[in-house]
N, C-alpha and C positions, 0 to 999 in steps of 0.2 A: 561714324563707322566707315572704315575704308571698304569700298565695294569693288571687287575685281570683275571686270567685264571683258568680253571679247578676247583679244590676243593675250592679255595679261592673265586671264583665268586659265587659258589653255597652257601658258608657260608654267604657271604655278602647279597645275595638275601634273604636267610632265615632270617637273622637278621632284614633286612628291613621289611619283612612281619610281623615278630614278633612285631617290633616297631609300625607299622601301626595298627596292631590288638589291641595292647595295648592302642593306642590313641582312637580307636573306642570304646573299652570296657570302658575306663575311661570316655569318653563322655556320654556313655549310663548310666554308674553308677551315674554320676553327675545328669543326667536328672531324673533318677528314684528316687534317694535319696534326691535330692534338688529341682530341677526345678519342677518336676511333682509329688512330693511325696504326697502332700495333695490330689490331684485329684485321684491318684492311690489308696490311702488309702480309700477314699470315695467309689470308684468303687468296691474295694475288699470287703469293709464292706457291701455295698449294696448286693453283691452276697452272703455273709455269713449270714447277719442279717435277722432274721425272726421276723416280727411283730406279736404280739399276743394281741387280744382285751381282756380287763378285764371288764366284764359286771358289772355295778352298780346294787345295790340291791334296789328295790322299798321300800319306807318307810312304816312304820306301821301306822295304824289308831287305836287310843286308846280312851278309855272313860275318863271321868273327873278324875278318880283315877289311870289312867295309865294302866288299864286292856286292853289287846290287843283284838281288834275286827277284824283286818285284818293284815296279815303279809305275808312275803315271805319265803317259805320253800326253803332253798338253797340246791340243790342236784347237784351231779357231776358224769359225766361218765368217767370211766377209760379206756384208750386206749393204745395200744402199736403198735410198728412197727415190724411186724414179721421178715422181712428181716434183720433188725438191731440187732435182738437178736442173730444172727449168726456171727456178726462181731468179728474179733479177736478170732475166735474159741469159741464164746459165752462168752468171758471174758471182764469185764470192771473193772475200778478201782475207788474207792471212798475214801474219807478221813477216816483215822483211828481214830474213835472217842474214842476208849478205851485208846490208847497211847497219843492221842492229836497231834501227828505229823505223817507225812508220809501218805501212802495210803495202802489199802488192796485190794486184788484181790477177785472179786465176779464173780461166774459163773452164767450163765442163770438159771440153775436148782436151785441154791441158791436163786436167785432173785424171781423165781416163788414161792418158798416156803414162802419167806418173804411177798410177795404180798398176797398170799392165807391166811396167818394168819390174815391179816387185813380185807380182803374182804369176808372171810368165804369160800374160795375155797381151793381145794387141788392142789398141785404143778402139778400133772399129768393132771388136768383139764385145767390149763393154758397152759401147754405144748401142749395139744390137740388143743387148740384155735390157737396156732402158727402153728402147723403142718397142720391143715386143711386149714388155710389161704394160706400157702406156696404151698400146693398141688393144690389149685385152681389157684394160681398165684405166681410163684417163686420170683417175685419182689414185692410182697405185702408189702405195707407200712402202712396198717391200719387194725386193728381188735379191737373189744370191748373186754375188760377183764371183767368189771362189770359196770352195769349202776345204777344210782341213789344212790350213796353212800353219806354219810353226811359229814359235814365239819371236824369232828374229824378224820374220816377215810382218808379224803383228806390230811390233814396235816401229818398224819402218813406215808402215801405213798410218799409224797414229801420228807420227811426226809430220805427216802431210797436212794435218789440221783441216781435213775436208769435212764440212759440217753435215753433209748428207750421207756420210759413210759410217756404218756401225759394225759392231763385232759381237759374236757370241762364242763362248768357249765350249769346247767339246773334249772332255777328258776320257782317255782310254787306258785301262789297266793293262800293262804288258809285263812279260816275264822273259828277260833277256837270255836266260840259260835254259829255256824250255823245260824239259822233264827233269833236269838236274835239281833235286830237292823238291820236285813238284808235290810229292806226297806230304811234305812238311809245310811248305809255303802255302799250299792250298790255292784257292782261286776265288775271284769275285765275278759276279754276274753283271747284269745291266745296272747302270747308274752306280757302279762300284759297290753293289750290295754283296757282302762277303758270304761265302757258302761253305768253305771248308778251311782246315789248316790254320796257320798263323793268321791268315787274312781274317778269319772268324774270331779266333780266341783273343787276338790283340786289336780288335776293331776300335776299341775306345782310344787307344794310342794313335792308331793310323788315321782316324777321322779328324778333320779340321773343322773350323767354324767359318761359315761363309760371311763375307763382308758385304756392305752396301755403300753406295754413293749416289748422289743426286746431281743432276745438271738442269739448268733452266733452258727452256726453249721458247722460241718466238711463237707468235700466233700461227705461223705457217708450219710449226713443228720442227724448225731448224735449231739444233743446239746452239746456245749462245757461248761464244768463246770465253774461257776463264771462269765459267760458272760451276765447274765441278766441285762438289764438296763431299768428302768422305765422312759418312755418318757412322759406319762401323768398320774398323780395320779387319781385313781378312786374316785369319790365322790358319796356316796350313797344318796338315796332320804331322804327327811325329814320326820318327824313324825307329823301327824295331830292329834291334841288334840280336842276332842269333849266335849260338855257340858253334854251329856247324862250320866246317871249312868247305867252301864250294868245290875246290879242286879235289879234295879227298872224297867228298860226297860223290863226285863224278866217277872217281876210280872205284869206289865201293859199289856203286850201281853197276858199273861195267862188270865187276867181279861176280856179283850175285846173279846178274842176268846171264852171264856166260855159263855159270855152273847149272843154273836151272835149265837152260837150253841143252846143255851137254847130256843131261840124264832124263830129259823130257819130264821134268817135275811139274807139279801143279802150282807151286809157288816157292818163293825163297825170300828170306830176310837176312839183313846183315847190319849189326850195330857196333859202333866203336865209341868207347867212353873213356874219358880222362880219369885215372885212378884218384888223383889228388884233389880234383875239383868236382867230380861228378858230371862235368859237362859232356854232353853228347856231341862228338865232333863229326859223326856221320850216322845217318839213319837211312839205310838203303833198302829198297824193296823192288822185286822184279816188276817190270811193266809199269813203272811210276807214271802218273798222269802228267801230261803236258798242259799246264794251265792256259796256254795260248789256244789250245784246241781240245777242250775237255771232252767233247762229243766223240772224238776219235779214240778215246781210251776205253779200256775195259771198265764197265761200271763197278765191278767188284774190287777194283784196285785203285779207286780214286781217293779213298780215305787213307790215313796213316795207320796201316795194319799193325805196325810195330807197337802201337799204343792201344789199338782197339780190338785186336784179334788174338786173345790168349789161347794157348794150346798146352797139352800135357808135355812137360819138358823132358821127362825121362831121366836118364842116368846123370845128366849134368847136375841134378839135385842131390846126388849121393855125397857131394861135397858138403851140403848142409848137414846131413846125418853124421858125417865124419867130424865136422866142426862141433856139433852138439856133444858127441861122445867124448871128444878130447877136452872140450871146455868144462864138462861136468866131472872130469877126472875118472871116467869109466873106462877109457881106452887111451892108448898111445898109438902113434903110427906103426909101432912094432907089435901091437896086440895080436895074439895068435888065434886062429880059428880054422878048425878042420872043416872044410867047406865042400859039401856035395853039390851036384848040379841041379838038384830038384828038391823041393821041400813042401811038406804038408804039415805045418806046425800046429794047426788046429783043424777040427772037423769043418769041412767046407772051405778051407783056405788052402790055396796051392799056388805055387809060382816056381819058376826055374830060371836058369842062366841061358844066355843066348847060344851057348854051344855045349855039347855033351862033354863031361869030363869025370874022372873018378874023384873021390874025396882028395882034396889038395890042402896041404898045410900052409895056407896063406896068412900073411900078416894083413893088418888093415891097409897098409900101403899096397899090398898085392891084390887085395880085394877090389880096390878102386882101379888099379892098373888093369886088371882083367874084367872090370865092370861087372862084378858078380852081384846079381840081385839077392841071391841066397845068402852070401856072406854079409852083405850090407844089412839085411833084415835080421839075421841072427845076432849080430852085434848091437844093432840099433834097438832091438827089442828089450835091451837092458834098461832103456830109458822109458819112462811113462809116456803115455800119449800126450798128456798135458805139457810135459817138458819139451817133447818134440814139436808140438804145436807152437809153443812160445818161441822156439828158435826159428821156425819158419816165419813167424811174424816179425821177429827181430831183423831178419834178412829182407823184410819188405814184401813178403808174399801175402796175398789176400788184402793188400792195401793199395788203392789207386795212387799212381804217381802224380806229381804236380809239376811236370816239366815245362808246361806252357801251351799244350794242345787243347782244343776245345773239348775233346772227349778222351779220357785215359782210363781204360778198364782196370779193375782191381784183380781180375782173374778169379779163380774159384778155389776157395779154401774153407771147407766146412769146419765147424768146431768139433773137437773130439767126441762130444756127446752124440754127434750125428754120423760118426764113422761106423760103418759095419766092420766086421772083423777083417774082411779082405782089404778094405780101404786102409785100415790101420797099418797093415804091412806095406801096401802099395805106396803110400806116401813117403816111405823111407827111400824108395828108389825112383821118385819123380813121377809116379802115376797116381790117379785118383785125386788129382788137383791140377790146376792150370795157372799159367803165368804168361804175361806178354814177354817178348824177347828183351824189352827194356828192363823189365823186372829181373830177368835172368842175368843180364849184364850187371845189374846192381848187386847180385849175390857175389859175383866174382870181383867186382870193385871193392866190396867190403872185405873179402879175404885178402886182396892185394894191398889194401890200405891199413893193414895192421888191425883189422877187426872193426874199424869204424865205417859205418854206412853213411855215405853222403848222398842225399836224394838226387836223382838225375835231373839235369836242367837242359833246356833247349833255348829258352829266351833269356838273354843277359840283361838288356836294358831297353827302356823306352826313352828316347831323346826327343824332347819337344822341339818345335820349330824355332823356339828362342834359345835352344841350347841346354835347357834344364834336363838333367838325367835322373831317371827313376829306375833303380835296380830291382829286378824282379825277385820275389821270394819263392823258394821251392820247398821249404820245410827245413827242419833242424837235423843236424847230424846226430847219429845215435851209435853208441858202442854196442855191437852185437855179440862179439866174442873177445876174449883177452888177446893181447898181442902175441903172447906165447902160443896160443891156440892157432892164430892165423899163420904164424911162422911154421908150425908143424904141418898145417894143411897145405901151405905153399910147397913144402918139401915133398909131401905126398903127390901133389899135382905135377911137380916137376919130374918126379919118378914116373908118373903116368906117361908123360910125353917122351921120356928117354927110353923107357923099357916097354912101352906098349907096341902093339903090332904095326902102328902107323908112324913110328918115330922118324923113319927116313923120309916119309912124305911131308912131314911137318917142319923139318929142320930148316932154319934160316941161318946161314953161316955167320958166326960171330955173335949170335943172340940166343940167350937161354929163354926157353918158353915153358910155362906151366899151364896145364889145362885139363879138360875132361871132355870125352865124347858123350853123346847121348842118342839113344835110339828109342823112340817113344811111340806107343800105340795111341790112336786117336779114335774117339767115338764117332760113328757115322750118325749124324743127326736125324737121318731119315729112318734108320732102323733101331737106334739106341744101342747098337752093338759095336764092338771094336772092329775097325777096318783090319784088313790083312796086310796092308802096307804101312809105312812108317814115316815119321818126321825124324830126319837125321840132323844132329847138331854137333857143333864143337864150340866150347867156351874156353878162351885162352887169355893168358896174362903175359905181357912182355914189357921189357926184359924181366925175367924171373928174379934176377939178383937185385934189381932196382925197379920195381913195378911202376910203369908210367901209364900204360893203357890196357884196356880190356876190349876184346872183340868177340862177338858171338855171331855165328852163322848157322842158319837153319835152312835145310832143303827138304821140301815136303813131297812125299808120295811119288818118287821117281818111277818111271815106267820103262826106261831104256838105259839103265846104268846103275852104278853104286852111289847111293845118296850120301853114305858116310864119307867116301872119298871126295865127293863134290863139296860137302860142307868143310872138310879139312882144307881143300884147295882154296875155297872162298876165304876162309880165315887167313891162310898164309898170304894170299894176294893182298888182303886188307892190312895185315900186319906190316908187310913190306912197304906198302904205300904210306902207312902211318909213320914208319921209321924215316922214310924220305921226307915226308911233309914237315915233320917236327924235328928233324935232324937229331934223332935219338942216338946217343953214342953206344958202341958195342958193349956187350957184357964183359965184366972182368972176373977172373977167377973161374975155377972149374967146379962142377957139381958132382957129388958122389951120390948115386941113386940109393934110396933106402932098400933094405932087403925086402923082397916080395914074398919069400917063403922062409920057413923055419925048419 
């Protein structure tokens, strides 16, 4: 047997150790590179990869012509890692863009100068930011360089490929037109949280989906060039297209604000609606909120009161009673009625006209021209309560609109079984019930459109960031009265505007107008009794020979002037602005007023 002694034994042992070590090393190598490779790679990536949220941008709100009413101002904060500016003696490398190949050496001082050229700072200012941060904390990993830069500056800074420079987005909601349409557009609070108006009702369309990306960093925390991977693509919010016209909205707001101020009224509203489409092209309210400075506005006027604040409409609703009478074949525009100025038709029921007069032989056209409560109720009482109620519902009263706002009030319309005897009569001349001004505009849109009610709309479309368009639904059109009835009522309403006391104040040269005044009492919520002052309204259609638009103006509780004249002037200003905006051609042909007496 061979025996190993001395040096030979030591060599054999050493060889055996080497062989065993090699086997162990090979086994580990196989495990690392083959058996456990995937898991180890994932583990290493998890340690190196840094997730970054890419915030989406809230979508715009635009008018019918694409004019921006609400948008997001994209701003960015520039940050750096003070400690990493010192790595490698303050040197890093980036691609050589001049030669197109290789890299170039960049010092921290050069980088400071390049950053400053974009941000408007000097290199020594940025150096001081770094020095101050490191003086407070030698391991400082964060300091602001510049806050609130724009997108152009951001892209310029990113192009510098500075590894220790980072960015954080800061989005701010802005409203370029201030209070113009502020009541409709609404406003968003901190972090774009919607609080009112279209911002709230169309939040689903306006809100995007944040994206994410990752980059790998070295052990020192420096991002590795070319390591960015998008893990979820950002999807910005969609664009909400409204039916309103920005410029007309401005003119309408000017008109109603002027008239409210001229008579020291408590409030005023003005709505303009397209007869053929139901689109609301202006919804103006006095003292509209400026979404850029909500706190500066009257808290009672921050919501869209045209949709949320119903009131008793008064004589503008006599048109509904006339429509029901004619549609049922009970009356014609020339139906005769000897009309006193005061009436007590039943025990405990009493009402009168706005001015004293003897019994006058008025036609139905004359009753509406003189706005007689007595005459309207005397003829209207020929219809049952249920029939009159059905016509109110056909005209959209007592039913909330679905124009696109977060809250749209239905107004107040009790069922006939809940009417007392006074209310039964009052509803014929627009008292004992309530409606929003948008609902009142819908009554006149129906008459002007040949008896077909088209639900009012404020939101046209939601257009996603990838261009997909979703058209909003606002309800189905409904035939409320026959076309012949609508034609007769249009003739009555044009007689009102040509023969009424206010004809000269309403006239627009070249354009025929049909419409009705309204002076309505309102209940004081504190006492439960009617106030002694009024809401004055005018609802009009133009041009009367080819109806295109309806406008309704209401001026409430004036204390230093005539509210009726103020509402008429607001209507006229709105009509003239609408004619200019939509280039409406003048009327053709003359109108012969209907006989008002027999």
